[in-house]
C-alpha positions as CSV (number, residue, x, y, z in Angstrom):
1,M,-139.5,22.7,-66.5
2,Q,-137.7,24.9,-64.4
3,T,-137.7,24.7,-60.4
4,N,-137.2,27.5,-58.4
5,S,-136.1,26.7,-54.9
6,S,-136.7,28.0,-51.9
7,P,-135.0,30.5,-50.2
8,Q,-134.5,27.7,-47.3
9,S,-132.8,25.7,-49.6
10,Q,-131.0,28.0,-50.8
11,K,-129.9,29.4,-47.6
12,K,-128.7,26.0,-46.4
13,H,-126.8,25.3,-49.8
14,K,-124.9,29.1,-49.5
15,K,-124.0,27.3,-45.9
16,S,-123.0,24.6,-47.3
17,K,-120.9,26.0,-49.7
18,Q,-119.4,28.5,-47.1
19,K,-118.6,26.0,-44.6
20,K,-117.1,23.6,-47.6
21,R,-114.9,26.7,-48.6
22,K,-113.9,27.4,-44.9
23,K,-112.8,23.5,-44.6
24,E,-110.7,24.6,-47.8
25,I,-109.0,27.2,-46.0
26,Q,-108.4,25.4,-43.1
27,Q,-107.2,22.7,-44.6
28,N,-104.7,24.7,-47.2
29,Q,-104.0,26.4,-43.9
30,N,-103.3,23.6,-42.0
31,Q,-101.0,22.2,-45.2
32,N,-99.6,25.5,-45.0
33,Q,-98.6,25.0,-41.6
34,N,-97.3,21.2,-41.8
35,Q,-95.5,22.4,-44.6
36,N,-93.6,25.7,-42.4
37,Q,-93.6,22.8,-39.6
38,I,-91.8,20.7,-42.1
39,Q,-89.6,23.7,-43.4
40,I,-88.6,24.3,-39.8
41,Q,-87.6,21.0,-39.3
42,N,-85.9,20.8,-42.5
43,Q,-84.1,23.8,-41.3
44,N,-84.1,22.2,-37.7
45,Q,-82.5,19.0,-39.3
46,N,-79.7,21.3,-41.2
47,Q,-79.1,23.2,-38.6
48,N,-78.6,19.9,-36.2
49,Q,-76.4,18.5,-39.3
50,N,-74.5,21.8,-39.6
51,Q,-73.5,21.3,-36.4
52,N,-72.6,17.8,-35.9
53,Q,-70.5,18.7,-39.5
54,N,-69.3,21.2,-37.5
55,Q,-68.5,19.4,-34.2
56,N,-67.5,16.2,-36.3
57,Q,-65.0,18.8,-38.3
58,K,-63.7,20.2,-34.7
59,Q,-63.3,16.9,-33.3
60,K,-61.5,15.4,-36.4
61,K,-59.3,17.9,-36.6
62,K,-59.1,17.7,-32.7
63,K,-58.2,14.0,-33.0
64,K,-55.8,15.2,-36.0
65,K,-54.3,17.3,-33.7
66,K,-54.3,15.0,-30.6
67,K,-52.9,12.2,-32.9
68,K,-49.9,14.5,-34.6
69,K,-49.0,15.7,-31.4
70,N,-48.9,12.0,-29.6
71,Q,-46.7,11.8,-32.8
72,N,-44.5,13.8,-31.8
73,Q,-44.6,12.8,-28.2
74,N,-43.7,9.2,-29.3
75,Q,-40.9,10.3,-31.8
76,I,-39.7,12.3,-28.9
77,Q,-39.8,9.2,-26.5
78,K,-38.4,7.3,-29.6
79,K,-35.4,9.2,-30.0
80,Q,-35.1,9.3,-26.1
81,R,-35.3,5.5,-26.1
82,T,-33.0,5.3,-28.8
83,S,-31.0,7.8,-26.9
84,K,-30.9,6.0,-23.8
85,K,-30.2,2.4,-26.0
86,H,-27.6,4.3,-27.5
87,Q,-26.1,5.3,-24.0
88,K,-26.5,2.2,-22.7
89,T,-24.7,0.6,-25.8
90,N,-21.9,2.7,-25.5
91,Q,-21.8,2.2,-21.8
92,E,-21.9,-1.8,-22.4
93,K,-18.9,-1.4,-25.2
94,K,-17.2,0.7,-23.1
95,E,-17.4,-1.6,-20.0
96,N,-16.1,-4.6,-22.6
97,N,-13.7,-2.2,-23.9
98,Q,-12.3,-1.9,-20.8
99,Q,-12.6,-6.0,-19.6
100,I,-10.9,-6.4,-23.1
101,S,-8.5,-3.7,-22.1
102,Y,-7.6,-5.1,-18.7
103,L,-6.8,-8.3,-20.8
104,T,-4.5,-7.2,-23.5
105,H,-2.7,-4.7,-21.6
106,Y,-1.9,-7.9,-19.5
107,K,-1.0,-9.8,-22.7
108,E,1.3,-6.6,-23.8
109,K,2.7,-6.1,-20.5
110,K,1.5,-2.6,-21.2
111,V,0.5,-0.3,-18.1
112,Y,-2.9,2.3,-18.8
113,Q,-3.9,5.4,-17.1
114,V,-7.0,5.7,-15.3
115,E,-8.3,8.8,-13.9
116,L,-8.7,9.0,-9.8
117,V,-12.4,10.4,-10.1
118,D,-13.2,7.3,-12.0
119,L,-11.6,4.9,-9.5
120,N,-13.1,6.8,-6.7
121,K,-16.6,6.8,-8.5
122,N,-18.3,3.4,-6.3
123,L,-15.6,3.1,-3.7
124,D,-13.0,5.5,-1.8
125,C,-9.5,4.9,-3.1
126,P,-7.0,4.3,-0.3
127,E,-4.3,6.3,0.7
128,S,-2.0,3.5,-0.5
129,I,-3.2,3.5,-3.5
130,K,-2.5,6.8,-4.1
131,L,0.8,6.7,-3.8
132,F,0.7,6.2,-7.0
133,E,-1.0,9.4,-8.0
134,L,0.1,11.8,-10.3
135,N,-2.0,14.6,-12.1
136,N,-5.3,13.2,-10.2
137,S,-4.5,10.0,-12.1
138,I,-2.9,6.4,-11.3
139,P,-0.9,3.9,-13.6
140,I,-2.5,0.4,-14.0
141,L,-0.3,-2.6,-14.5
142,I,-2.1,-5.7,-14.0
143,R,-0.3,-8.8,-12.6
144,Q,-0.8,-12.3,-13.0
145,H,-3.2,-12.9,-10.3
146,T,-5.5,-9.9,-11.1
147,H,-5.9,-11.6,-14.3
148,Q,-7.0,-14.7,-13.7
149,I,-9.4,-13.4,-11.7
150,L,-10.7,-10.9,-14.3
151,Q,-10.6,-13.4,-16.5
152,K,-12.5,-15.6,-14.9
153,I,-15.3,-12.8,-14.3
154,Q,-14.9,-12.0,-17.6
155,K,-16.2,-15.4,-18.8
156,D,-18.8,-15.9,-16.0
157,E,-17.5,-18.4,-14.3
158,T,-17.4,-19.7,-11.3
159,L,-15.3,-17.9,-8.6
160,R,-14.0,-19.3,-5.4
161,S,-12.8,-17.2,-2.5
162,Y,-9.4,-15.8,-2.7
163,M,-6.3,-15.1,-0.2
164,F,-3.9,-13.2,-0.6
165,K,-0.8,-13.0,1.8
166,G,2.8,-12.3,0.7
167,P,5.6,-9.6,2.5
168,P,4.3,-5.8,3.4
169,G,4.6,-3.7,0.1
170,V,4.1,-6.6,-2.4
171,G,1.0,-5.4,-4.0
172,K,-2.1,-7.4,-2.3
173,S,-3.9,-4.2,-1.3
174,Y,-3.5,-2.9,-4.8
175,I,-4.9,-6.1,-6.7
176,L,-7.7,-6.0,-4.3
177,Y,-8.8,-2.7,-4.4
178,H,-8.3,-3.1,-8.1
179,I,-10.5,-6.1,-8.6
180,A,-13.2,-4.4,-6.2
181,N,-13.1,-1.1,-8.4
182,Y,-13.7,-3.4,-11.9
183,C,-16.4,-5.2,-10.7
184,S,-18.2,-2.3,-9.2
185,K,-18.5,-0.9,-12.7
186,L,-20.3,-4.1,-13.9
187,K,-24.0,-4.3,-14.3
188,N,-26.1,-6.5,-11.1
189,W,-22.7,-6.7,-9.4
190,I,-22.5,-5.8,-5.6
191,V,-20.0,-5.3,-4.3
192,L,-18.8,-4.6,-0.3
193,Y,-15.2,-3.1,0.1
194,L,-13.3,-2.5,3.3
195,P,-10.0,-1.3,2.8
196,N,-9.2,-0.2,6.6
197,T,-10.6,-3.2,8.8
198,A,-8.1,-2.4,11.6
199,D,-9.8,1.1,11.7
200,L,-13.4,-0.4,11.7
201,R,-12.4,-3.1,14.4
202,N,-11.5,-0.4,16.8
203,Q,-15.1,1.1,16.7
204,E,-18.2,0.0,17.7
205,S,-20.5,-2.6,15.9
206,Y,-23.4,-0.2,15.7
207,Q,-21.0,2.3,14.0
208,V,-19.3,-0.4,11.3
209,A,-22.8,-1.6,10.8
210,E,-24.1,2.0,9.9
211,R,-20.9,2.6,7.3
212,I,-21.4,-0.7,5.8
213,V,-25.6,-0.1,5.3
214,W,-24.8,3.3,4.0
215,N,-22.0,2.6,2.0
216,L,-24.3,-0.3,0.3
217,S,-27.3,1.7,0.1
218,E,-25.7,4.6,-1.7
219,N,-24.6,2.3,-3.9
220,Y,-27.2,-0.4,-4.5
221,R,-30.2,0.5,-3.4
222,S,-32.5,-0.6,-6.3
223,L,-30.9,-4.1,-6.3
224,L,-31.7,-4.4,-2.4
225,E,-35.1,-3.2,-2.3
226,K,-35.9,-5.5,-5.8
227,Y,-33.8,-8.6,-4.8
228,F,-33.4,-8.4,-1.1
229,F,-36.3,-6.4,0.2
230,F,-34.4,-4.3,2.6
231,S,-35.0,-0.4,2.2
232,Y,-32.8,2.3,4.2
233,N,-35.1,2.9,6.9
234,E,-33.7,6.8,8.0
235,E,-35.7,6.0,11.6
236,I,-32.9,3.7,12.5
237,W,-30.2,5.1,10.2
238,K,-30.5,8.9,10.8
239,I,-30.7,8.7,14.5
240,S,-26.9,10.9,15.9
241,T,-27.3,9.4,19.4
242,P,-28.7,6.0,19.9
243,N,-29.7,4.7,22.4
244,K,-29.1,0.4,23.5
245,N,-31.8,-1.0,21.9
246,Q,-31.1,1.6,18.5
247,K,-27.8,0.2,18.6
248,L,-29.1,-3.5,18.6
249,K,-31.8,-2.5,15.9
250,M,-28.3,-1.3,13.8
251,I,-26.7,-4.1,14.3
252,Q,-29.0,-6.8,13.7
253,S,-30.7,-5.3,10.5
254,C,-27.0,-4.8,9.1
255,N,-26.3,-8.7,9.8
256,D,-29.4,-9.7,8.3
257,L,-28.3,-7.8,5.5
258,L,-24.9,-9.4,5.3
259,I,-26.4,-12.7,6.0
260,K,-28.6,-12.5,2.9
261,L,-25.9,-11.0,0.6
262,I,-23.7,-14.3,1.7
263,N,-26.4,-17.0,0.9
264,S,-28.0,-15.7,-2.1
265,Q,-29.0,-17.4,-4.8
266,H,-30.5,-15.0,-7.2
267,R,-28.8,-15.7,-10.1
268,N,-28.9,-12.4,-11.4
269,I,-26.7,-10.9,-8.9
270,R,-23.2,-11.3,-8.2
271,I,-22.1,-10.5,-4.5
272,L,-18.4,-9.2,-4.2
273,I,-16.5,-9.1,-0.6
274,A,-13.2,-8.0,-0.2
275,I,-11.6,-7.1,3.0
276,D,-8.0,-6.0,3.3
277,Q,-6.2,-6.5,6.8
278,W,-8.2,-9.3,7.2
279,N,-6.6,-10.9,9.8
280,I,-7.0,-8.4,12.1
281,L,-10.3,-9.9,12.9
282,F,-8.2,-12.6,14.8
283,R,-6.8,-10.3,17.7
284,K,-8.1,-10.9,21.3
285,Q,-9.4,-8.5,23.1
286,K,-12.7,-7.8,25.4
287,E,-15.9,-8.8,23.8
288,S,-14.1,-9.1,20.5
289,S,-17.1,-12.0,19.6
290,K,-19.5,-9.7,19.7
291,H,-18.3,-7.4,17.1
292,I,-20.1,-7.5,13.6
293,L,-17.0,-7.7,11.6
294,N,-16.9,-11.6,12.8
295,V,-19.4,-12.4,10.4
296,F,-16.4,-11.8,7.9
297,K,-14.0,-14.1,10.2
298,F,-15.1,-17.7,9.1
299,I,-17.0,-16.5,5.9
300,P,-18.3,-19.4,3.8
301,K,-18.1,-19.3,0.0
302,I,-20.5,-17.2,-1.3
303,K,-23.4,-18.6,-3.4
304,N,-22.9,-16.5,-6.0
305,G,-19.9,-14.5,-6.3
306,F,-17.0,-14.6,-4.5
307,F,-14.8,-13.6,-1.3
308,L,-11.5,-11.6,-1.4
309,A,-9.2,-11.3,1.5
310,A,-5.9,-9.8,2.0
311,V,-3.7,-10.5,4.8
312,S,-1.7,-7.8,6.2
313,A,1.7,-8.2,7.6
314,S,1.6,-5.1,10.0
315,F,-0.4,-7.3,11.9
316,S,0.1,-10.4,13.9
317,Y,-2.8,-13.8,13.8
318,W,-1.3,-14.7,10.7
319,D,-1.1,-18.4,11.4
320,Q,-4.9,-18.3,12.2
321,A,-5.9,-16.4,8.9
322,Y,-4.1,-19.0,6.6
323,D,-5.4,-21.5,8.5
324,D,-9.0,-21.4,7.7
325,N,-10.6,-24.0,6.0
326,A,-13.4,-21.7,4.1
327,F,-11.3,-20.7,1.6
328,D,-11.1,-23.0,-1.2
329,T,-8.1,-21.5,-2.8
330,I,-5.2,-19.9,-0.8
331,Q,-3.4,-17.7,-3.4
332,T,-0.1,-18.3,-3.9
333,P,1.9,-15.5,-1.9
334,L,2.8,-12.3,-3.8
335,R,5.9,-10.9,-4.2
336,I,8.3,-8.0,-5.7
337,F,8.1,-7.3,-9.6
338,N,9.4,-9.5,-12.1
339,E,11.8,-7.9,-14.3
340,V,9.3,-7.6,-17.1
341,E,6.9,-6.0,-15.0
342,F,9.3,-3.9,-13.4
343,K,10.6,-2.6,-16.9
344,T,7.1,-1.8,-18.2
345,L,6.2,0.2,-15.4
346,V,9.5,2.2,-15.1
347,E,9.9,2.8,-18.8
348,W,6.2,3.9,-18.9
349,S,6.6,6.2,-15.9
350,K,9.3,7.9,-17.4
351,T,7.5,9.1,-20.2
352,N,4.4,10.3,-18.5
353,G,6.2,12.2,-15.9
354,F,6.1,9.9,-12.8
355,L,10.0,9.8,-13.0
356,P,12.8,11.6,-14.1
357,Q,13.7,10.6,-17.3
358,D,17.2,10.7,-16.9
359,L,17.3,8.7,-13.4
360,P,19.3,4.8,-14.8
361,N,17.0,2.0,-14.0
362,T,19.9,0.7,-12.2
363,E,19.8,2.8,-9.8
364,I,15.9,2.5,-9.5
365,E,16.1,-0.8,-8.9
366,K,19.0,-0.8,-6.5
367,F,16.7,2.0,-3.9
368,T,13.6,-0.1,-4.6
369,A,14.7,-4.1,-5.0
370,R,11.3,-3.7,-7.4
371,I,9.4,-3.5,-4.4
372,P,6.0,-1.8,-5.6
373,K,5.7,-0.2,-2.2
374,L,8.9,1.7,-3.0
375,I,8.6,2.6,-6.5
376,G,5.3,4.2,-5.2
377,F,7.5,6.6,-2.8
378,L,9.5,7.2,-5.3
379,F,6.6,8.9,-7.1
380,Q,5.0,10.6,-4.3
381,A,8.3,12.1,-3.7
382,F,9.1,13.2,-7.3
383,R,5.7,14.3,-7.4
384,N,6.2,16.2,-4.4
385,Y,9.3,17.9,-5.5
386,N,7.1,19.0,-8.9
387,L,5.0,21.0,-6.9
388,S,7.8,23.2,-5.9
389,Y,8.8,21.7,-2.5
390,K,12.1,22.6,-1.4
391,K,13.0,18.9,-0.1
392,D,15.6,16.8,-1.9
393,W,13.2,14.3,-3.6
394,L,15.5,10.9,-3.4
395,T,15.7,12.0,0.5
396,E,12.5,12.1,1.1
397,A,11.6,8.8,-0.8
398,Q,14.3,7.5,1.4
399,E,12.7,8.6,4.6
400,L,9.4,7.4,3.4
401,A,10.6,3.8,2.9
402,E,12.7,3.5,6.4
403,N,10.2,4.6,8.3
404,F,7.4,2.3,6.6
405,Y,9.9,-1.0,7.3
406,K,11.0,0.5,10.8
407,R,7.5,0.3,11.7
408,L,7.3,-3.3,10.5
409,I,10.6,-4.4,12.5
410,L,10.0,-2.6,15.6
411,H,6.5,-4.5,15.9
412,V,8.8,-7.6,15.6
413,A,11.0,-6.5,18.1
414,N,8.4,-5.0,20.9
415,K,6.6,-7.9,20.9
416,N,8.0,-9.1,24.3
417,E,10.0,-6.6,26.1
418,K,13.2,-8.6,26.2
419,N,12.3,-10.1,22.7
420,Y,16.4,-11.5,22.5
421,S,16.3,-13.0,19.4
422,A,14.8,-10.5,17.4
423,I,17.2,-8.3,19.5
424,N,19.9,-10.0,18.5
425,F,19.3,-10.3,14.6
426,I,18.8,-6.6,14.7
427,S,21.9,-6.4,15.9
428,K,23.4,-8.5,13.4
429,I,22.2,-6.0,10.7
430,F,23.6,-3.3,12.2
431,L,26.9,-4.6,12.8
432,N,27.0,-5.9,9.3
433,S,27.3,-9.6,10.7
434,P,26.5,-12.4,8.4
435,I,22.6,-13.6,8.7
436,E,23.0,-17.4,8.2
437,N,19.3,-18.3,8.9
438,L,16.2,-16.4,9.2
439,S,12.9,-17.5,11.1
440,N,9.6,-17.4,10.0
441,Q,9.2,-14.2,11.3
442,W,11.7,-12.6,9.4
443,K,11.1,-14.5,6.3
444,S,7.3,-13.8,6.6
445,L,8.6,-9.9,6.1
446,G,10.0,-10.6,2.7
447,L,13.6,-8.4,3.6
448,F,15.9,-10.5,2.5
449,T,18.0,-12.0,-0.4
450,Q,20.0,-14.8,-0.4
451,I,23.7,-14.3,-1.6
452,E,24.4,-16.6,-4.7
453,N,26.4,-19.6,-4.1
454,T,26.1,-19.0,-0.3
455,S,23.9,-19.8,3.0
456,H,23.9,-16.0,4.2
457,Y,21.1,-13.3,3.3
458,L,21.4,-9.7,2.6
459,P,18.4,-6.8,3.4
460,L,17.0,-6.5,0.0
461,C,18.1,-3.1,-0.7
462,E,19.8,-0.4,1.4
463,S,16.3,1.1,2.7
464,I,15.8,-1.6,4.4
465,R,19.4,-1.9,5.8
466,K,18.6,1.6,7.0
467,A,15.2,1.1,8.4
468,F,16.8,-1.8,10.5
469,I,19.8,0.8,11.8
470,S,17.1,3.1,12.4
471,A,15.1,0.7,14.3
472,M,18.1,0.1,16.5
473,N,19.1,3.8,17.1
474,T,15.1,4.4,18.3
475,N,15.6,1.7,21.0
476,F,19.5,1.7,21.6
477,V,19.4,1.6,25.0
478,T,17.3,-1.1,25.3
479,F,18.6,-3.2,22.8
480,M,21.9,-2.9,24.0
481,T,21.1,-3.5,27.9
482,V,19.0,-6.8,26.6
483,L,22.9,-7.8,24.7
484,A,24.5,-7.3,27.8
485,S,22.5,-9.4,30.6
486,E,23.3,-12.5,27.8
487,E,26.8,-14.0,28.2
488,K,26.8,-15.5,25.0
489,V,26.7,-12.2,22.7
490,K,27.6,-9.7,25.0
491,W,30.9,-8.7,23.3
492,R,28.0,-7.8,20.9
493,A,26.5,-5.0,23.2
494,L,30.4,-3.7,23.4
495,E,30.4,-3.4,19.6
496,L,27.2,-1.4,19.6
497,F,28.2,0.6,21.9
498,V,31.4,1.5,19.6
499,F,30.0,1.5,16.0
500,N,26.5,3.8,17.4
501,S,29.5,6.3,18.8
502,F,31.0,6.6,15.5
503,I,27.9,6.7,13.8
504,S,26.2,9.3,16.1
505,S,28.9,11.7,15.4
506,I,28.5,11.6,11.4
507,G,27.9,15.6,10.8
508,G,29.9,16.7,13.4
509,S,33.5,15.0,15.3
510,I,33.7,12.7,17.7
511,T,36.9,13.4,20.0
512,I,39.4,10.5,22.0
513,T,41.8,10.9,24.2
514,N,45.6,10.1,22.5
515,R,46.3,7.4,25.0
516,N,49.1,4.8,24.4
517,L,49.3,1.5,25.8
518,K,51.1,2.4,29.3
519,G,48.4,4.7,29.8
520,E,50.2,8.0,29.2
521,Q,48.6,10.9,27.6
522,S,50.4,12.4,24.9
523,V,51.8,15.7,25.1
524,K,52.4,16.9,21.6
525,T,49.3,15.8,20.4
526,P,46.7,15.4,23.7
527,K,43.2,14.6,22.0
528,W,42.5,13.3,18.4
529,S,39.2,14.8,16.7
530,I,38.0,12.5,14.3
531,Q,35.1,14.5,11.8
532,L,32.7,12.3,10.0
533,D,29.9,13.0,7.1
534,Q,29.1,9.3,5.9
535,Q,28.8,5.9,6.7
536,I,28.9,2.6,4.8
537,Y,29.0,-1.2,5.6
538,Q,31.8,-3.2,3.6
539,Q,30.4,-6.0,2.1
540,R,33.4,-7.9,0.9
541,S,36.8,-7.1,3.1
542,H,38.5,-6.0,-0.4
543,T,36.1,-5.1,-2.7
544,L,36.1,-1.2,-1.9
545,N,38.4,0.3,-4.7
546,K,38.4,3.8,-3.1
547,L,37.8,5.5,0.5
548,E,36.4,8.9,0.6
549,K,37.6,11.4,3.1
550,G,34.8,11.6,5.8
551,T,34.0,8.0,5.9
552,F,32.9,5.7,8.8
553,L,33.4,2.4,7.1
554,I,32.3,-0.7,9.3
555,C,33.7,-4.1,8.1
556,Y,32.5,-7.5,7.0
557,P,32.8,-9.8,10.1
558,D,35.5,-12.0,7.9
559,H,38.2,-9.1,7.9
560,P,41.2,-9.8,9.5
561,A,42.6,-8.0,12.6
562,I,40.2,-4.8,12.4
563,D,36.2,-4.2,12.9
564,C,36.4,-0.8,11.4
565,V,38.1,1.9,9.8
566,A,37.4,5.9,10.4
567,Y,38.8,8.0,7.6
568,S,38.8,11.8,8.9
569,K,37.8,14.7,6.8
570,N,41.0,16.3,7.8
571,G,43.0,13.2,6.3
572,N,43.7,11.2,9.3
573,L,43.2,7.4,8.7
574,F,42.4,5.1,12.0
575,Y,42.2,1.4,12.2
576,I,40.2,0.4,14.8
577,Q,39.8,-3.1,16.9
578,I,37.5,-3.8,19.3
579,S,37.4,-6.8,21.8
580,E,37.1,-7.6,25.3
581,E,40.1,-9.3,25.7
582,S,43.3,-7.2,26.4
583,Y,46.1,-5.9,24.3
584,S,48.2,-8.8,25.0
585,K,45.7,-11.5,24.5
586,H,44.5,-10.6,20.9
587,P,46.3,-9.7,17.0
588,K,47.8,-7.0,17.3
589,V,49.4,-3.8,15.6
590,D,51.7,-6.0,13.8
591,S,48.8,-7.8,11.7
592,L,48.3,-4.9,9.7
593,F,51.7,-5.7,8.1
594,E,51.3,-9.5,8.2
595,M,48.0,-10.2,7.4
596,E,46.7,-10.5,3.5
597,F,43.7,-10.4,1.1
598,K,44.2,-13.9,-0.7
599,S,42.5,-11.8,-3.6
600,T,44.4,-8.8,-4.1
601,K,47.8,-9.9,-2.6
602,E,48.0,-7.2,-0.4
603,T,48.3,-6.7,3.3
604,I,45.4,-4.7,5.3
605,L,48.0,-1.9,5.3
606,E,48.9,-1.6,1.7
607,Y,44.8,-2.3,0.7
608,Y,43.9,1.1,3.0
609,T,46.6,3.0,2.3
610,R,45.9,2.5,-1.5
611,I,42.1,3.2,-1.5
612,C,42.8,6.4,0.6
613,G,44.9,7.9,-1.8
614,M,48.2,7.7,0.7
615,E,51.7,7.2,0.9
616,L,53.1,3.8,2.5
617,K,56.6,5.0,3.4
618,P,57.7,5.8,5.7
619,S,56.7,2.6,7.7
620,K,58.5,-0.2,10.0
621,C,57.4,-3.5,11.4
622,Q,61.0,-5.3,12.7
623,L,59.9,-8.2,15.1
624,K,62.1,-11.0,16.9
625,K,60.2,-13.6,18.6
626,E,61.3,-16.1,21.6
627,E,58.9,-19.1,22.4
628,E,59.0,-20.3,25.6
629,T,56.9,-22.9,27.7
630,E,55.3,-22.3,30.5
631,K,55.1,-26.3,31.8
632,E,52.9,-25.1,35.1
633,T,50.3,-23.8,33.1
634,E,50.7,-26.1,30.2
635,K,50.2,-22.7,28.1
636,E,52.1,-22.1,25.6
637,T,52.9,-18.2,25.4
638,E,55.1,-15.4,23.4
639,K,57.0,-13.1,24.6
640,E,58.3,-10.9,22.4
641,T,61.5,-9.1,23.1
642,E,62.1,-7.0,20.9
643,R,59.7,-5.0,18.6
644,V,59.8,-1.7,16.3
645,I,56.8,-0.6,14.6
646,Q,55.8,2.7,12.7
647,L,53.0,3.6,10.9
648,P,53.1,5.3,7.8
649,P,52.3,9.2,7.9
650,N,48.5,10.1,9.5
651,Q,47.8,6.5,10.3
652,Y,46.8,5.2,13.4
653,Y,45.6,2.1,15.3
654,I,42.8,2.3,18.5
655,Y,42.4,-0.3,20.5
656,I,38.9,-0.3,21.9
657,T,38.6,-3.1,24.9
658,T,36.4,-3.6,28.4
659,S,39.9,-4.8,29.9
660,P,41.2,-2.6,32.4
661,H,44.6,-3.7,31.9
662,Y,47.6,-0.9,31.1
663,Y,51.1,-2.6,29.8
664,K,53.4,0.1,32.0
665,Y,56.5,-1.8,32.0
666,S,58.7,-2.3,28.8
667,N,59.6,-5.5,29.2
668,T,56.5,-6.7,28.2
669,G,57.6,-6.3,24.7
670,Y,54.5,-4.4,23.4
671,S,54.0,-1.4,25.6
672,N,55.6,0.8,22.7
673,D,53.6,-0.3,19.9
674,P,51.6,2.7,18.3
675,V,48.3,2.2,20.0
676,I,46.0,4.6,21.0
677,L,44.1,2.5,24.2
678,I,40.5,3.0,24.7
679,N,39.9,0.3,28.2
680,S,37.2,0.6,30.8
681,E,38.3,3.3,32.4
682,N,37.9,6.2,29.9
683,I,35.5,4.0,27.4
684,S,32.4,6.1,28.2
685,E,34.1,9.1,26.4
686,L,32.6,7.8,23.2
687,D,29.4,8.7,24.3
688,P,28.8,10.4,27.6
689,E,25.0,10.2,27.7
690,L,25.5,6.7,27.8
C-alpha cells in the first residue's frame, strides 16, 4: 500500500537534507581549513626548521671559523712562547757559558775580550777601567781573588763580606767592578755599585739618595716592587729644586730601601753592595755623621748576598777601615801581576793590537814593574798613537805614570807643612841615597822592592823614581828649607841645591866661573859652559860600561871621592864633589888617582876615562908628604910640602862648598891643585833664581 507523504513532511525532509548537506559542506570547509592550517603550520615549521638549520649552519661556520682562529692564535702564542723559551734558554746558556768561561779562562790563564757596550749595560764603567779600552772592548784577565768569589757565586755558596786593600794601581777597582758587572747580569740579583764614593761624599745627602734610588729603580724596578714593595714615586724624586722637607723625604725613602735590601730574607733574591774608595767614608768633616753614605760605614753581613769594599790608597783613614769588625773576611792585600799573569796579558795584548808586536816583554816589565795601572797607561798611550796623535806614545805613558804616582807622593808629603820625615825620605830618592827602612806609610803605597841579599830598597821602576823627582821639583824650595832647618841633615839641602841646578839645566847649559883655590879667575877660560841633555842614577859605582856625552850622573852614595859627574856635550868631563867642609879638610883631587874600585881594580880616573872613551895621558900625580903632630890641639894633621897634579886633557875637578875660605898662600901645599872652587861667595851662580 502506497502512502503519500504530506507536503509539510516533505518540506521538513528537504530542510533536514539541506541542513545535513550544509553541515557536510561546513565540515568539509572546516576540514579543508584545518588541512590548510596544518599545511601552513607545516610550512612554517619547515621554514623555521630551515631557518634553524641555516642559523645552526651559520653558527657552526662561525664556531668553526672561531675555532680555527683560536687555533691559529694558539699556534702563534705557542710559537711566541717557544721563541721566548728558546731566547730565555739561549740567554741562560749564554750566562752559563759566560760563567763557565770565567772559570775556564782562569784555569787556562787566558784573556778574553768583552765589549764596552756589554760592560756598560747595567753599570757605568769607571774611567780607570777604560784605560784598558781599545776599539770599544776591554781585555779581561781573571785573577785569583776574582776566581774565588765567582766560583762561590756559581755554586750558590754562602758569601761573606770582602774588603780589598793593597798598593795603588794593583787592580782593586778592576776586580770590584768585574764582580759587580758579573752579578748584575745574573737572574734575581740586585747590585748597587758605587765606583766614585769620594765624589758622592762631597755631595749633599739628598743628591746621593736620588742617584742611588734612580740607579736601583732603573735596573731592578720590578724586583723592588714585587719583593720590597718599593715604587719609584716621581712626586718625590722628580723635583728640580726640593725644599728642606722634600729633601728629608728623599733621604728617608732611600735609607728605608737600603735597610730593606741589607736585611732582606727573600731566598729568591740575592743582594750585592759594592763600594769603591770605601775608606773615604771615615773622613771627618762637618755634619758627616748625617750623610746618607754612613749606612755603609759599619755595614753588617748582608743576609742574602754579600758586601764588597775596596780601600783606596789615595785617601787616608786606612787603619779605621781595616779594623772594622763587620768584615768576616779581610782579603789578602792585592799585589802586582805575577809572572804568568803578566806574560799572558802582554802576549794577548800584542796579538790583539793593544801593544806593538816589536816591543820586548823585558822593556814592558822594566817600565811597568808588572803594575796593572802602568800597563793600562801603555794601552792608553798606544791607543792615542794609533788615533794619529803626534806625541810619542812611550813619552805619554811615562808622563801618565809620573803624574799618577806624583799625586800620591805629594799627598803623603803635604799632610803636614813640616813633615820632615816624608820630605827627608823623598830627598833620599832624589839624591840616589840608599833606603834602609820603609815606614808603614810608604810600605802601604807599594812603590819599592828590596834589593836581593841587602837591607836596602829601590823604587819598583823608573817611572816611580821619576815621580819622586817630579814631586821634589814641584815643592823644591819648601822641601829644601825644611831640610836646611834640621841640623842633622842640612848638608842634604846643599846636595839638593847642586843636583837640582844641574838637572834643571838639562836641554840647555849651566855656566860656572872658572875660579881656582886662591879665588883667582882664569884669564884664558873665565867661564865653563856645561851642556847636558839627560840625567841618570848610578846603581853601583862601577857597573856602567859607557857614559854618553851630555849626561849628568848622580853617583851611588858609597862612591869614593866624588858625588856626581857631568860629561858635557862638547866633550869636557867634570868630577864634582859637594861638602860643607873646606877643601883642606876633605879628600882632594889626588883621590882620583889613588882610590880604586875593588871589582875592576881601576882608579876613579882610569874608570871614567875608559867609559867616556877619553885618553888617560898625559896626567900626573906626584906627592911628597911630611907628617907632624900639634901637641897643643892633640890633633894629627898633614902638611903637604910638594904636590904636582895634572889631570888628563878635557877633565876637570869641581869642589862645591858652603865654606867661605880661599887658599891664597902657596905654603898650604894644595893651593895649586887643579880645582875649580865654588864656595859660599859664589854658589848662587849655580841657580840665580834661588
